[in-house]
C-alpha positions as YAML, in Angstrom:
chain: A
units: angstrom
residues:
- id: 1
  name: UNK
  ca: [17.22, 53.91, 83.19]
- id: 2
  name: UNK
  ca: [19.33, 53.61, 80.07]
- id: 3
  name: UNK
  ca: [18.86, 54.63, 76.42]
- id: 4
  name: UNK
  ca: [17.08, 51.40, 75.51]
- id: 5
  name: UNK
  ca: [14.63, 51.71, 78.40]
- id: 6
  name: UNK
  ca: [14.00, 55.39, 77.62]
- id: 7
  name: UNK
  ca: [13.21, 54.62, 73.98]
- id: 8
  name: UNK
  ca: [10.91, 51.71, 74.90]
- id: 9
  name: UNK
  ca: [8.97, 53.77, 77.41]
- id: 10
  name: UNK
  ca: [8.73, 56.57, 74.85]
- id: 11
  name: UNK
  ca: [7.39, 54.12, 72.24]
- id: 12
  name: UNK
  ca: [4.89, 52.71, 74.73]
- id: 13
  name: UNK
  ca: [3.48, 56.18, 75.32]
- id: 14
  name: UNK
  ca: [3.26, 57.26, 71.68]
- id: 15
  name: UNK
  ca: [0.70, 54.60, 70.71]
- id: 16
  name: UNK
  ca: [-2.01, 57.15, 69.78]
- id: 17
  name: UNK
  ca: [0.23, 58.36, 66.92]
- id: 18
  name: UNK
  ca: [0.49, 56.72, 63.50]
- id: 19
  name: UNK
  ca: [3.35, 54.21, 63.40]
- id: 20
  name: UNK
  ca: [5.37, 56.23, 60.88]
- id: 21
  name: UNK
  ca: [5.32, 59.23, 63.21]
- id: 22
  name: UNK
  ca: [6.27, 57.07, 66.18]
- id: 23
  name: UNK
  ca: [9.19, 55.68, 64.18]
- id: 24
  name: UNK
  ca: [10.29, 59.19, 63.20]
- id: 25
  name: UNK
  ca: [10.21, 60.38, 66.82]
- id: 26
  name: UNK
  ca: [12.16, 57.36, 68.01]
- id: 27
  name: UNK
  ca: [14.69, 57.82, 65.22]
- id: 28
  name: UNK
  ca: [15.17, 61.44, 66.28]
- id: 29
  name: UNK
  ca: [15.94, 60.50, 69.89]
- id: 30
  name: UNK
  ca: [18.09, 57.52, 68.91]
- id: 31
  name: UNK
  ca: [20.18, 59.77, 66.63]
- id: 32
  name: UNK
  ca: [20.45, 62.31, 69.44]
- id: 33
  name: UNK
  ca: [21.82, 59.66, 71.80]
- id: 34
  name: UNK
  ca: [24.20, 58.44, 69.10]
- id: 35
  name: UNK
  ca: [25.51, 61.96, 68.45]
- id: 36
  name: UNK
  ca: [26.36, 62.64, 72.08]
- id: 37
  name: UNK
  ca: [27.95, 59.24, 72.57]
- id: 38
  name: UNK
  ca: [27.62, 56.59, 75.20]
- id: 39
  name: UNK
  ca: [29.87, 58.50, 77.57]
- id: 40
  name: UNK
  ca: [27.20, 61.23, 77.78]
- id: 41
  name: UNK
  ca: [24.15, 58.94, 77.94]
- id: 42
  name: UNK
  ca: [23.46, 59.59, 81.64]
- id: 43
  name: UNK
  ca: [23.64, 63.36, 81.12]
- id: 44
  name: UNK
  ca: [21.24, 63.20, 78.17]
- id: 45
  name: UNK
  ca: [18.80, 61.01, 80.10]
- id: 46
  name: UNK
  ca: [18.82, 63.55, 82.91]
- id: 47
  name: UNK
  ca: [18.29, 66.45, 80.47]
- id: 48
  name: UNK
  ca: [15.43, 64.72, 78.66]
- id: 49
  name: UNK
  ca: [13.74, 63.65, 81.86]
- id: 50
  name: UNK
  ca: [10.76, 61.39, 82.09]
- id: 51
  name: UNK
  ca: [9.97, 59.64, 78.76]
- id: 52
  name: UNK
  ca: [6.26, 59.80, 79.54]
- id: 53
  name: UNK
  ca: [6.49, 63.60, 79.73]
- id: 54
  name: UNK
  ca: [8.48, 63.67, 76.49]
- id: 55
  name: UNK
  ca: [5.75, 61.58, 74.84]
- id: 56
  name: UNK
  ca: [3.07, 63.88, 76.22]
- id: 57
  name: UNK
  ca: [4.79, 66.87, 74.61]
- id: 58
  name: UNK
  ca: [5.26, 65.04, 71.28]
- id: 59
  name: UNK
  ca: [1.57, 64.12, 71.25]
- id: 60
  name: UNK
  ca: [0.55, 67.68, 72.11]
- id: 61
  name: UNK
  ca: [2.80, 69.05, 69.37]
- id: 62
  name: UNK
  ca: [1.14, 66.63, 66.97]
- id: 63
  name: UNK
  ca: [-2.32, 67.81, 67.95]
- id: 64
  name: UNK
  ca: [-3.25, 64.55, 69.68]
- id: 65
  name: UNK
  ca: [-5.40, 65.23, 72.69]
- id: 66
  name: UNK
  ca: [-4.20, 63.88, 76.01]
- id: 67
  name: UNK
  ca: [-7.46, 62.03, 76.70]
- id: 68
  name: UNK
  ca: [-6.80, 59.83, 73.64]
- id: 69
  name: UNK
  ca: [-3.32, 58.98, 74.89]
- id: 70
  name: UNK
  ca: [-2.37, 56.01, 77.02]
- id: 71
  name: UNK
  ca: [0.42, 56.72, 79.45]
- id: 72
  name: UNK
  ca: [2.39, 54.05, 81.28]
- id: 73
  name: UNK
  ca: [3.60, 56.08, 84.21]
- id: 74
  name: UNK
  ca: [6.14, 53.65, 85.52]
...
């Protein structure tokens, strides 16, 4: 998996959220990747882990119940 795939899978699993919140979350992670640089992309991907789990936590933090969420566990 690379940064682009991570962000797409994250987006796919944040669909229960309003689009502006999805965009803000994606912007946060994109900026994080940009700050660490491409040479550290693999390390960051390993640290972040599964994008579906990241999405699950973002949804939970936003008060969106898991049963409303659609997860693409690829």
